[in-house]
C-alpha positions, -999 to +999 in steps of 0.1 A: +293+137-743+294+161-714+262+165-695+252+192-670+234+188-637+197+196-638+189+231-624+173+217-593+203+197-582+224+214-555+260+221-567+276+220-533+266+184-525+245+195-495+209+184-496+183+211-496+162+217-465+128+200-464+098+219-473+078+234-444+051+211-431+023+228-449+000+198-445+005+198-408-004+234-404-042+230-404-044+202-379-018+219-357-039+251-356-069+230-348-050+214-319-041+248-306-076+261-307-102+232-303-100+225-266-103+262-257-137+262-272-147+238-245-129+259-219-152+288-228-183+266-232-178+248-199-167+280-182-198+299-193-220+270-182-202+268-148-207+305-142-244+303-152-250+274-127-228+288-099-259+294-078-276+262-089-297+250-118-288+228-148-301+214-180-307+178-172-344+182-180-363+205-204-378+225-176-344+231-161-329+240-195-356+266-201-352+281-166-314+284-171-318+299-206-343+325-192-319+334-164-287+336-184-294+339-221-261+355-230-241+328-212-261+300-227-256+314-262-218+318-256-216+283-243-235+269-273-215+288-299-181+280-282-191+243-280-201+242-317-168+258-328-148+235-305-166+205-320-158+216-356-122+221-348-119+189-329-122+168-360-090+181-377-074+182-343-078+144-337-066+137-372-035+156-362-030+134-332-036+104-354-010+116-379+016+122-351+013+087-336+006+068-369+041+053-371+042+041-334+006+035-322-014+031-354-044+010-343-049+028-310-046+062-326-070+052-354-096+040-330-093+071-308-095+094-338-126+077-352-145+076-319-135+112-309-142+127-343-176+110-345-185+120-310-178+157-315-197+157-348-227+145-328-219+171-301-222+199-326-259+190-330-263+187-293-248+221-286-269+237-313-300+227-293-289+251-266-299+280-288-333+265-293-339+266-255-328+303-254-352+311-283-380+294-264-372+312-232-372+346-251-406+340-266-433+336-239-455+306-244-466+274-228-435+266-208-447+231-199-451+222-236-417+238-245-401+216-218-419+185-231-406+192-266-370+195-253-373+163-233-388+144-263-361+156-286-334+141-264-352+108-255-366+098-288-349+066-301-342+083-335-319+109-317-308+090-286-279+074-304-264+109-310-260+115-273-247+080-267-221+083-295-210+117-281-205+102-247-185+073-262-163+097-283-159+123-256-148+098-229-135+066-245-123+082-277-103+109-259-088+083-235-077+062-264-060+092-281-042+100-249-031+064-245-018+064-281+002+095-273+017+079-242+024+046-259+040+062-289+061+086-268+055+112-295+051+139-267+064+141-232+046+120-206+031+150-189+015+162-221-002+128-227-013+128-191-028+162-195-050+148-223-060+119-200-071+145-175-101+156-197-122+123-194-110+117-158-120+152-146-152+151-166-163+120-147-153+135-114-173+166-123-204+146-130-201+128-097-193+159-077-219+180-095-195+208-104-188+220-139-154+235-128-138+201-130-147+200-167-132+235-171-100+223-155-099+192-177-104+213-208-076+236-198-052+206-193-064+190-226-056+223-243-021+223-229-016+187-240-030+193-275-008+224-279+023+202-273+010+178-299+005+207-324+041+219-318+055+184-323+034+180-355+049+212-369+084+202-359+083+169-378+079+175-416+074+144-437+052+126-413+031+098-429-005+106-437-030+094-412-045+069-437-013+054-450-002+019-440 
């Protein structure tokens, strides 16, 4: 009995092209955008502190918020958006390196994602300082509230986890990219620059090192996003 080919089978014997990598689109877009939120956030903070000042204590944070409320708001909002986008971004890195550096990529993605979830809450507190500065009141008590909110044991772990994710997590992701050779060496090195320049900036007392690190991370992550879009059919991040 003669049978016919199913309608979906190609008659020419040439396999159909793969579907576009729709599942890679969201993490790729996050990779393109997330680091630039920190470029804006750190850039706004660097400009606000160009003549001195800081936010290491509640009193300093209030003084800085009173002097530059718009820049403080911009920095907080940009940091919050960057933190939200960083979660799908690191999942995109994990997905790209999953077949060559599975454990390292997994550890980096978990630490970095958790760290930036914490940083969303930390960045939000910047708006609280601005609101306090815009409503005249007992400045010493306002400063004490800010200090207490950051040093209380019930919230201190949030800051510690952010530092761990921001520094160690990002470094592990960069090492996973270098080890897997999923991107050119220079792109992986650009991601390494973020934690390295962040530490240098803390030691040197200049936020512009963090701005440069965020720019380099943005370039490195953009390459990751392009490679992710160019490789349809990648394994899901959670598959074995």
